[in-house]
N, CA, C and O atoms as a GROMACS GRO file, in nm:
protein
  432
    1MET      N    1  15.797  14.476   5.719
    1MET     CA    2  15.908  14.384   5.733
    1MET      C    3  15.873  14.283   5.842
    1MET      O    4  15.822  14.321   5.947
    2LYS      N    5  15.900  14.158   5.819
    2LYS     CA    6  15.870  14.052   5.915
    2LYS      C    7  15.983  14.036   6.015
    2LYS      O    8  16.095  14.081   5.992
    3SER      N    9  15.953  13.970   6.126
    3SER     CA   10  16.052  13.951   6.232
    3SER      C   11  16.173  13.872   6.184
    3SER      O   12  16.285  13.896   6.230
    4ALA      N   13  16.153  13.780   6.091
    4ALA     CA   14  16.266  13.702   6.039
    4ALA      C   15  16.366  13.793   5.968
    4ALA      O   16  16.486  13.771   5.976
    5GLU      N   17  16.315  13.895   5.898
    5GLU     CA   18  16.404  13.990   5.831
    5GLU      C   19  16.476  14.076   5.933
    5GLU      O   20  16.593  14.110   5.913
    6TYR      N   21  16.410  14.113   6.041
    6TYR     CA   22  16.475  14.190   6.146
    6TYR      C   23  16.582  14.107   6.216
    6TYR      O   24  16.686  14.159   6.256
    7ASN      N   25  16.556  13.979   6.229
    7ASN     CA   26  16.650  13.890   6.297
    7ASN      C   27  16.777  13.872   6.213
    7ASN      O   28  16.885  13.853   6.269
    8LYS      N   29  16.765  13.878   6.080
    8LYS     CA   30  16.880  13.862   5.992
    8LYS      C   31  16.972  13.983   5.994
    8LYS      O   32  17.092  13.971   5.966
    9ALA      N   33  16.918  14.099   6.026
    9ALA     CA   34  17.000  14.221   6.030
    9ALA      C   35  17.100  14.208   6.144
    9ALA      O   36  17.063  14.186   6.259
   10LYS      N   37  17.225  14.223   6.111
   10LYS     CA   38  17.331  14.213   6.211
   10LYS      C   39  17.346  14.349   6.278
   10LYS      O   40  17.417  14.436   6.228
   11ILE      N   41  17.280  14.364   6.391
   11ILE     CA   42  17.279  14.491   6.462
   11ILE      C   43  17.343  14.471   6.599
   11ILE      O   44  17.312  14.376   6.671
   12ASN      N   45  17.432  14.562   6.632
   12ASN     CA   46  17.499  14.557   6.761
   12ASN      C   47  17.398  14.594   6.870
   12ASN      O   48  17.344  14.705   6.866
   13PRO      N   49  17.372  14.506   6.967
   13PRO     CA   50  17.271  14.534   7.068
   13PRO      C   51  17.320  14.628   7.178
   13PRO      O   52  17.243  14.665   7.267
   14PHE      N   53  17.446  14.667   7.173
   14PHE     CA   54  17.501  14.752   7.278
   14PHE      C   55  17.503  14.898   7.234
   14PHE      O   56  17.486  14.929   7.116
   15ALA      N   57  17.522  14.987   7.330
   15ALA     CA   58  17.526  15.131   7.301
   15ALA      C   59  17.645  15.162   7.211
   15ALA      O   60  17.756  15.114   7.233
   16VAL      N   61  17.619  15.242   7.109
   16VAL     CA   62  17.721  15.279   7.013
   16VAL      C   63  17.727  15.432   7.007
   16VAL      O   64  17.624  15.498   6.995
   17THR      N   65  17.846  15.487   7.015
   17THR     CA   66  17.862  15.631   7.001
   17THR      C   67  17.853  15.666   6.854
   17THR      O   68  17.920  15.605   6.771
   18ARG      N   69  17.770  15.762   6.822
   18ARG     CA   70  17.749  15.801   6.682
   18ARG      C   71  17.798  15.944   6.660
   18ARG      O   72  17.786  16.029   6.748
   19ASP      N   73  17.852  15.967   6.542
   19ASP     CA   74  17.895  16.101   6.504
   19ASP      C   75  17.771  16.181   6.466
   19ASP      O   76  17.702  16.147   6.370
   20VAL      N   77  17.743  16.285   6.541
   20VAL     CA   78  17.622  16.365   6.520
   20VAL      C   79  17.619  16.426   6.381
   20VAL      O   80  17.513  16.436   6.320
   21ARG      N   81  17.734  16.466   6.330
   21ARG     CA   82  17.738  16.530   6.197
   21ARG      C   83  17.698  16.432   6.087
   21ARG      O   84  17.637  16.471   5.988
   22LYS      N   85  17.733  16.306   6.104
   22LYS     CA   86  17.694  16.205   6.006
   22LYS      C   87  17.549  16.160   6.026
   22LYS      O   88  17.480  16.126   5.930
   23PHE      N   89  17.505  16.162   6.150
   23PHE     CA   90  17.372  16.112   6.183
   23PHE      C   91  17.263  16.204   6.129
   23PHE      O   92  17.155  16.157   6.094
   24ASP      N   93  17.290  16.333   6.122
   24ASP     CA   94  17.186  16.426   6.074
   24ASP      C   95  17.217  16.482   5.936
   24ASP      O   96  17.167  16.589   5.901
   25LYS      N   97  17.298  16.414   5.858
   25LYS     CA   98  17.335  16.466   5.726
   25LYS      C   99  17.218  16.471   5.630
   25LYS      O  100  17.215  16.558   5.542
   26ASP      N  101  17.120  16.383   5.642
   26ASP     CA  102  17.006  16.382   5.550
   26ASP      C  103  16.904  16.492   5.581
   26ASP      O  104  16.838  16.543   5.491
   27THR      N  105  16.892  16.527   5.708
   27THR     CA  106  16.790  16.624   5.747
   27THR      C  107  16.848  16.761   5.781
   27THR      O  108  16.775  16.860   5.784
   28ASN      N  109  16.977  16.767   5.807
   28ASN     CA  110  17.045  16.890   5.851
   28ASN      C  111  16.990  16.941   5.984
   28ASN      O  112  17.007  17.059   6.017
   29ASN      N  113  16.925  16.854   6.058
   29ASN     CA  114  16.869  16.891   6.187
   29ASN      C  115  16.862  16.765   6.273
   29ASN      O  116  16.791  16.670   6.239
   30LEU      N  117  16.934  16.766   6.383
   30LEU     CA  118  16.938  16.648   6.469
   30LEU      C  119  16.800  16.615   6.526
   30LEU      O  120  16.765  16.497   6.540
   31TYR      N  121  16.722  16.716   6.559
   31TYR     CA  122  16.591  16.693   6.618
   31TYR      C  123  16.494  16.630   6.518
   31TYR      O  124  16.412  16.546   6.556
   32LYS      N  125  16.502  16.670   6.393
   32LYS     CA  126  16.420  16.606   6.290
   32LYS      C  127  16.460  16.459   6.274
   32LYS      O  128  16.374  16.372   6.260
   33THR      N  129  16.590  16.434   6.276
   33THR     CA  130  16.638  16.297   6.264
   33THR      C  131  16.585  16.212   6.378
   33THR      O  132  16.539  16.099   6.357
   34ILE      N  133  16.592  16.265   6.499
   34ILE     CA  134  16.543  16.191   6.616
   34ILE      C  135  16.393  16.165   6.604
   34ILE      O  136  16.346  16.057   6.639
   35THR      N  137  16.319  16.263   6.556
   35THR     CA  138  16.174  16.247   6.538
   35THR      C  139  16.144  16.139   6.435
   35THR      O  140  16.055  16.056   6.455
   36ILE      N  141  16.217  16.140   6.324
   36ILE     CA  142  16.197  16.040   6.219
   36ILE      C  143  16.227  15.901   6.271
   36ILE      O  144  16.150  15.808   6.249
   37VAL      N  145  16.338  15.887   6.341
   37VAL     CA  146  16.377  15.757   6.396
   37VAL      C  147  16.276  15.711   6.500
   37VAL      O  148  16.243  15.592   6.506
   38ALA      N  149  16.228  15.802   6.583
   38ALA     CA  150  16.129  15.766   6.686
   38ALA      C  151  15.999  15.718   6.623
   38ALA      O  152  15.940  15.620   6.668
   39LYS      N  153  15.953  15.787   6.519
   39LYS     CA  154  15.829  15.745   6.452
   39LYS      C  155  15.846  15.609   6.387
   39LYS      O  156  15.757  15.524   6.394
   40ARG      N  157  15.960  15.588   6.322
   40ARG     CA  158  15.985  15.458   6.259
   40ARG      C  159  15.996  15.349   6.365
   40ARG      O  160  15.949  15.237   6.344
   41SER      N  161  16.057  15.380   6.477
   41SER     CA  162  16.068  15.284   6.586
   41SER      C  163  15.929  15.242   6.636
   41SER      O  164  15.905  15.124   6.663
   42ASN      N  165  15.839  15.338   6.649
   42ASN     CA  166  15.701  15.307   6.690
   42ASN      C  167  15.631  15.218   6.588
   42ASN      O  168  15.558  15.126   6.625
   43GLN      N  169  15.654  15.244   6.459
   43GLN     CA  170  15.596  15.161   6.353
   43GLN      C  171  15.647  15.018   6.363
   43GLN      O  172  15.570  14.922   6.353
   44ILE      N  173  15.778  15.003   6.382
   44ILE     CA  174  15.838  14.870   6.392
   44ILE      C  175  15.783  14.797   6.514
   44ILE      O  176  15.749  14.680   6.505
   45ALA      N  177  15.775  14.866   6.627
   45ALA     CA  178  15.722  14.805   6.749
   45ALA      C  179  15.579  14.757   6.728
   45ALA      O  180  15.542  14.649   6.774
   46GLN      N  181  15.499  14.836   6.660
   46GLN     CA  182  15.360  14.798   6.633
   46GLN      C  183  15.354  14.676   6.541
   46GLN      O  184  15.273  14.586   6.563
   47GLU      N  185  15.439  14.674   6.437
   47GLU     CA  186  15.443  14.559   6.345
   47GLU      C  187  15.482  14.432   6.420
   47GLU      O  188  15.420  14.327   6.400
   48LEU      N  189  15.583  14.441   6.505
   48LEU     CA  190  15.627  14.323   6.580
   48LEU      C  191  15.520  14.277   6.678
   48LEU      O  192  15.499  14.157   6.696
   49LYS      N  193  15.452  14.371   6.740
   49LYS     CA  194  15.345  14.337   6.835
   49LYS      C  195  15.231  14.264   6.764
   49LYS      O  196  15.181  14.163   6.813
   50GLU      N  197  15.191  14.316   6.648
   50GLU     CA  198  15.084  14.252   6.573
   50GLU      C  199  15.125  14.112   6.526
   50GLU      O  200  15.046  14.018   6.534
   51GLU      N  201  15.248  14.100   6.478
   51GLU     CA  202  15.295  13.969   6.432
   51GLU      C  203  15.300  13.871   6.548
   51GLU      O  204  15.263  13.754   6.533
   52PHE      N  205  15.346  13.916   6.664
   52PHE     CA  206  15.351  13.828   6.782
   52PHE      C  207  15.212  13.780   6.819
   52PHE      O  208  15.192  13.661   6.844
   53HIS      N  209  15.115  13.871   6.822
   53HIS     CA  210  14.979  13.832   6.860
   53HIS      C  211  14.916  13.737   6.758
   53HIS      O  212  14.844  13.645   6.795
   54GLU      N  213  14.944  13.759   6.630
   54GLU     CA  214  14.893  13.668   6.527
   54GLU      C  215  14.950  13.528   6.546
   54GLU      O  216  14.877  13.429   6.539
   55ARG      N  217  15.080  13.521   6.568
   55ARG     CA  218  15.143  13.390   6.584
   55ARG      C  219  15.107  13.324   6.716
   55ARG      O  220  15.098  13.202   6.724
   56ALA      N  221  15.086  13.404   6.819
   56ALA     CA  222  15.049  13.348   6.950
   56ALA      C  223  14.908  13.291   6.947
   56ALA      O  224  14.879  13.194   7.018
   57GLN      N  225  14.819  13.349   6.865
   57GLN     CA  226  14.683  13.298   6.856
   57GLN      C  227  14.677  13.156   6.799
   57GLN      O  228  14.584  13.081   6.828
   58GLU      N  229  14.777  13.121   6.720
   58GLU     CA  230  14.782  12.986   6.663
   58GLU      C  231  14.800  12.881   6.772
   58GLU      O  232  14.754  12.767   6.758
   59PHE      N  233  14.868  12.918   6.881
   59PHE     CA  234  14.899  12.823   6.988
   59PHE      C  235  14.801  12.833   7.105
   59PHE      O  236  14.809  12.752   7.197
   60ALA      N  237  14.712  12.929   7.102
   60ALA     CA  238  14.623  12.951   7.215
   60ALA      C  239  14.518  12.841   7.224
   60ALA      O  240  14.462  12.798   7.123
   61THR      N  241  14.494  12.797   7.344
   61THR     CA  242  14.386  12.702   7.372
   61THR      C  243  14.299  12.762   7.481
   61THR      O  244  14.348  12.825   7.574
   62VAL      N  245  14.171  12.743   7.468
   62VAL     CA  246  14.078  12.802   7.563
   62VAL      C  247  14.015  12.691   7.645
   62VAL      O  248  13.968  12.590   7.591
   63ASN      N  249  14.014  12.709   7.775
   63ASN     CA  250  13.949  12.617   7.866
   63ASN      C  251  13.805  12.667   7.884
   63ASN      O  252  13.783  12.776   7.936
   64ASP      N  253  13.709  12.587   7.841
   64ASP     CA  254  13.569  12.630   7.843
   64ASP      C  255  13.516  12.653   7.984
   64ASP      O  256  13.425  12.734   8.003
   65THR      N  257  13.570  12.583   8.082
   65THR     CA  258  13.515  12.598   8.217
   65THR      C  259  13.560  12.727   8.284
   65THR      O  260  13.483  12.788   8.358
   66LEU      N  261  13.683  12.768   8.259
   66LEU     CA  262  13.734  12.887   8.325
   66LEU      C  263  13.752  13.005   8.229
   66LEU      O  264  13.776  13.117   8.273
   67ASP      N  265  13.740  12.981   8.099
   67ASP     CA  266  13.761  13.083   7.996
   67ASP      C  267  13.896  13.153   8.013
   67ASP      O  268  13.906  13.275   8.001
   68GLU      N  269  14.000  13.075   8.040
   68GLU     CA  270  14.134  13.131   8.055
   68GLU      C  271  14.222  13.079   7.944
   68GLU      O  272  14.202  12.970   7.891
   69MET      N  273  14.319  13.159   7.909
   69MET     CA  274  14.416  13.119   7.808
   69MET      C  275  14.534  13.055   7.882
   69MET      O  276  14.587  13.111   7.978
   70TYR      N  277  14.575  12.938   7.835
   70TYR     CA  278  14.689  12.872   7.893
   70TYR      C  279  14.807  12.882   7.798
   70TYR      O  280  14.793  12.866   7.677
   71GLU      N  281  14.923  12.908   7.856
   71GLU     CA  282  15.044  12.912   7.775
   71GLU      C  283  15.099  12.771   7.762
   71GLU      O  284  15.096  12.692   7.856
   72ASN      N  285  15.149  12.742   7.644
   72ASN     CA  286  15.212  12.614   7.625
   72ASN      C  287  15.356  12.636   7.582
   72ASN      O  288  15.402  12.750   7.572
   73LYS      N  289  15.424  12.529   7.558
   73LYS     CA  290  15.567  12.536   7.527
   73LYS      C  291  15.594  12.619   7.403
   73LYS      O  292  15.691  12.696   7.400
   74GLU      N  293  15.512  12.607   7.299
   74GLU     CA  294  15.531  12.682   7.176
   74GLU      C  295  15.518  12.832   7.200
   74GLU      O  296  15.592  12.911   7.141
   75GLN      N  297  15.424  12.872   7.284
   75GLN     CA  298  15.407  13.014   7.315
   75GLN      C  299  15.530  13.070   7.387
   75GLN      O  300  15.572  13.182   7.361
   76ILE      N  301  15.585  12.991   7.476
   76ILE     CA  302  15.704  13.036   7.549
   76ILE      C  303  15.822  13.051   7.455
   76ILE      O  304  15.897  13.148   7.464
   77GLU      N  305  15.838  12.956   7.364
   77GLU     CA  306  15.946  12.966   7.265
   77GLU      C  307  15.926  13.086   7.174
   77GLU      O  308  16.023  13.154   7.138
   78LEU      N  309  15.803  13.113   7.136
   78LEU     CA  310  15.773  13.228   7.051
   78LEU      C  311  15.806  13.359   7.125
   78LEU      O  312  15.864  13.450   7.066
   79ALA      N  313  15.771  13.367   7.251
   79ALA     CA  314  15.801  13.486   7.331
   79ALA      C  315  15.952  13.506   7.343
   79ALA      O  316  16.000  13.618   7.332
   80ARG      N  317  16.024  13.399   7.365
   80ARG     CA  318  16.171  13.410   7.372
   80ARG      C  319  16.230  13.456   7.240
   80ARG      O  320  16.324  13.536   7.239
   81TYR      N  321  16.176  13.408   7.130
   81TYR     CA  322  16.225  13.449   6.998
   81TYR      C  323  16.208  13.600   6.980
   81TYR      O  324  16.300  13.668   6.937
   82PHE      N  325  16.090  13.652   7.014
   82PHE     CA  326  16.065  13.794   6.998
   82PHE      C  327  16.146  13.878   7.096
   82PHE      O  328  16.183  13.991   7.066
   83GLU      N  329  16.174  13.824   7.214
   83GLU     CA  330  16.257  13.895   7.311
   83GLU      C  331  16.401  13.908   7.262
   83GLU      O  332  16.469  14.005   7.297
   84GLN      N  333  16.447  13.812   7.183
   84GLN     CA  334  16.585  13.813   7.135
   84GLN      C  335  16.606  13.901   7.013
   84GLN      O  336  16.720  13.926   6.974
   85LEU      N  337  16.498  13.947   6.951
   85LEU     CA  338  16.512  14.037   6.837
   85LEU      C  339  16.572  14.170   6.882
   85LEU      O  340  16.554  14.208   6.998
   86PRO      N  341  16.641  14.239   6.793
   86PRO     CA  342  16.691  14.372   6.830
   86PRO      C  343  16.574  14.464   6.864
   86PRO      O  344  16.463  14.449   6.811
   87LYS      N  345  16.599  14.558   6.952
   87LYS     CA  346  16.495  14.652   6.993
   87LYS      C  347  16.453  14.740   6.875
   87LYS      O  348  16.534  14.769   6.787
   88PRO      N  349  16.326  14.782   6.873
   88PRO     CA  350  16.277  14.863   6.761
   88PRO      C  351  16.358  14.991   6.737
   88PRO      O  352  16.375  15.032   6.622
   89THR      N  353  16.409  15.052   6.842
   89THR     CA  354  16.489  15.174   6.825
   89THR      C  355  16.617  15.144   6.748
   89THR      O  356  16.655  15.219   6.659
   90LEU      N  357  16.683  15.034   6.783
   90LEU     CA  358  16.806  14.997   6.712
   90LEU      C  359  16.776  14.962   6.566
   90LEU      O  360  16.854  14.995   6.477
   91LEU      N  361  16.664  14.897   6.543
   91LEU     CA  362  16.626  14.864   6.405
   91LEU      C  363  16.598  14.991   6.324
   91LEU      O  364  16.637  15.000   6.208
   92ALA      N  365  16.530  15.088   6.387
   92ALA     CA  366  16.499  15.213   6.318
   92ALA      C  367  16.626  15.291   6.286
   92ALA      O  368  16.638  15.348   6.177
   93ILE      N  369  16.719  15.295   6.379
   93ILE     CA  370  16.846  15.364   6.355
   93ILE      C  371  16.922  15.295   6.242
   93ILE      O  372  16.980  15.362   6.156
   94HIS      N  373  16.923  15.164   6.243
   94HIS     CA  374  16.991  15.088   6.138
   94HIS      C  375  16.930  15.118   6.001
   94HIS      O  376  17.002  15.141   5.903
   95GLU      N  377  16.798  15.119   5.993
   95GLU     CA  378  16.730  15.150   5.867
   95GLU      C  379  16.759  15.293   5.822
   95GLU      O  380  16.782  15.317   5.704
   96PHE      N  381  16.758  15.387   5.916
   96PHE     CA  382  16.783  15.526   5.881
   96PHE      C  383  16.925  15.544   5.828
   96PHE      O  384  16.945  15.614   5.728
   97GLU      N  385  17.021  15.483   5.893
   97GLU     CA  386  17.160  15.496   5.850
   97GLU      C  387  17.184  15.433   5.713
   97GLU      O  388  17.273  15.477   5.639
   98ASN      N  389  17.106  15.332   5.678
   98ASN     CA  390  17.122  15.264   5.550
   98ASN      C  391  17.028  15.318   5.442
   98ASN      O  392  17.017  15.260   5.335
   99GLY      N  393  16.960  15.428   5.471
   99GLY     CA  394  16.874  15.491   5.371
   99GLY      C  395  16.748  15.413   5.340
   99GLY      O  396  16.696  15.424   5.229
  100GLN      N  397  16.699  15.334   5.432
  100GLN     CA  398  16.580  15.253   5.410
  100GLN      C  399  16.453  15.316   5.466
  100GLN      O  400  16.346  15.256   5.462
  101VAL      N  401  16.465  15.438   5.518
  101VAL     CA  402  16.350  15.507   5.576
  101VAL      C  403  16.312  15.621   5.483
  101VAL      O  404  16.395  15.705   5.448
  102PHE      N  405  16.185  15.624   5.443
  102PHE     CA  406  16.136  15.733   5.360
  102PHE      C  407  16.072  15.838   5.451
  102PHE      O  408  15.991  15.806   5.537
  103PHE      N  409  16.112  15.962   5.430
  103PHE     CA  410  16.050  16.071   5.506
  103PHE      C  411  16.038  16.192   5.415
  103PHE      O  412  16.113  16.208   5.319
  104LYS      N  413  15.940  16.279   5.448
  104LYS     CA  414  15.916  16.397   5.368
  104LYS      C  415  15.922  16.518   5.459
  104LYS      O  416  15.860  16.519   5.566
  105ASP      N  417  15.996  16.619   5.419
  105ASP     CA  418  16.007  16.742   5.497
  105ASP      C  419  15.887  16.830   5.466
  105ASP      O  420  15.871  16.877   5.353
  106THR      N  421  15.802  16.852   5.564
  106THR     CA  422  15.679  16.928   5.543
  106THR      C  423  15.703  17.078   5.536
  106THR      O  424  15.616  17.153   5.494
  107GLU      N  425  15.820  17.122   5.577
  107GLU     CA  426  15.850  17.265   5.575
  107GLU      C  427  15.888  17.314   5.435
  107GLU      O  428  15.882  17.434   5.408
  108LYS      N  429  15.926  17.224   5.348
  108LYS     CA  430  15.969  17.264   5.214
  108LYS      C  431  15.852  17.268   5.117
  108LYS      O  432  15.870  17.300   5.000
   0.00000   0.00000   0.00000
C-alpha cells in the first residue's frame, strides 16, 4: 500500500479505548492479536521507509567537492508529508479491525 492510500484512511491520531473482547474476536487470544498487529506495523513502517527513501533520492543533489547531500525545499516538504501520515501502529490496528490483515494460525 502506498503512502497516498494510508493518507486517505481516516484514522483518529489520538489514543482510543478499545473493547478487548471485540479486539481479539478473530484470534481468541489477545497476545496473538497484539503480535499480528505488531508484525503488520513493522511491515508498514518498512514500506513507508522504503517509499520515503525512493522519493527522497529524486531530490538529492551531490556536491562533488565535499560529497555531501544537501536538503532542498522539496525534500523538506516530503519529510513533512511523511511525518503527517498516521503512525504505522495505528494503520495496522485500523487494517486489523477492518479485516484487511491476512494471518495464519500455526498451531492449527
